[in-house]
C-alpha positions as CSV (number, residue, x, y, z in Angstrom):
1,M,123.6,209.0,106.1
2,N,123.7,206.9,103.0
3,R,123.7,208.9,99.8
4,P,120.7,208.1,97.5
5,K,121.6,206.2,94.3
6,F,119.5,206.5,91.2
7,G,119.6,204.1,88.3
8,I,116.8,205.5,86.2
9,A,115.6,209.1,86.2
10,R,112.0,209.4,84.9
11,E,109.9,212.2,86.2
12,D,106.6,211.3,84.7
13,S,104.1,208.6,85.4
14,V,102.9,207.8,81.8
15,F,104.0,204.2,81.9
16,E,102.4,203.5,85.3
17,L,99.2,205.3,84.4
18,K,98.9,203.2,81.2
19,A,99.4,200.0,83.2
20,V,96.8,201.1,85.8
21,D,94.2,202.0,83.2
22,H,94.8,199.0,81.0
23,N,94.4,196.6,84.0
24,D,91.8,198.6,85.8
25,A,94.0,198.4,88.8
26,G,93.0,199.7,92.2
27,H,96.5,199.3,93.8
28,L,100.0,199.9,92.5
29,V,103.4,199.3,94.0
30,C,106.2,201.5,92.7
31,V,109.7,202.7,93.6
32,G,109.4,205.8,95.8
33,S,112.6,207.4,94.8
34,G,112.1,211.2,95.2
35,G,108.3,210.8,95.3
36,C,107.5,212.2,91.8
37,I,105.9,209.0,90.5
38,P,103.8,208.0,93.5
39,F,102.6,211.5,94.2
40,S,101.8,212.1,90.5
41,L,99.8,208.9,90.5
42,K,97.8,209.9,93.5
43,Y,97.1,213.3,92.0
44,K,96.0,211.9,88.7
45,R,94.1,208.9,90.1
46,P,93.0,209.8,93.7
47,A,91.1,206.5,94.2
48,L,94.3,204.5,93.4
49,S,96.0,202.9,96.4
50,V,99.8,203.5,95.9
51,T,102.5,201.8,97.9
52,A,106.0,203.3,97.3
53,F,109.2,201.6,98.4
54,D,112.9,202.2,98.1
55,F,115.9,200.1,99.2
56,N,117.6,203.2,100.5
57,L,116.2,204.0,103.9
58,D,117.2,207.7,103.6
59,Q,115.3,208.0,100.4
60,T,112.3,206.4,101.9
61,V,112.4,208.9,104.8
62,R,112.6,211.8,102.3
63,T,109.5,210.5,100.4
64,F,107.6,209.9,103.6
65,S,108.4,213.3,104.9
66,I,107.1,214.9,101.7
67,S,103.8,212.9,102.0
68,S,103.4,213.9,105.6
69,N,103.3,217.7,104.8
């Protein structure tokens, strides 16, 4: 298993929410990482379509398994 690597640790979605609201966006693509940002966005904006990605397959699997529960 590859160990997850993190470059930036932010646990809130303030920046993303401001961008979504400012642009009246219906879809957002963001780094999945641990899932905090994409799940927070879906909670705060249920109608928003969120696509989360990560270059580390192991991290992607972790994020997907959280969303599947």
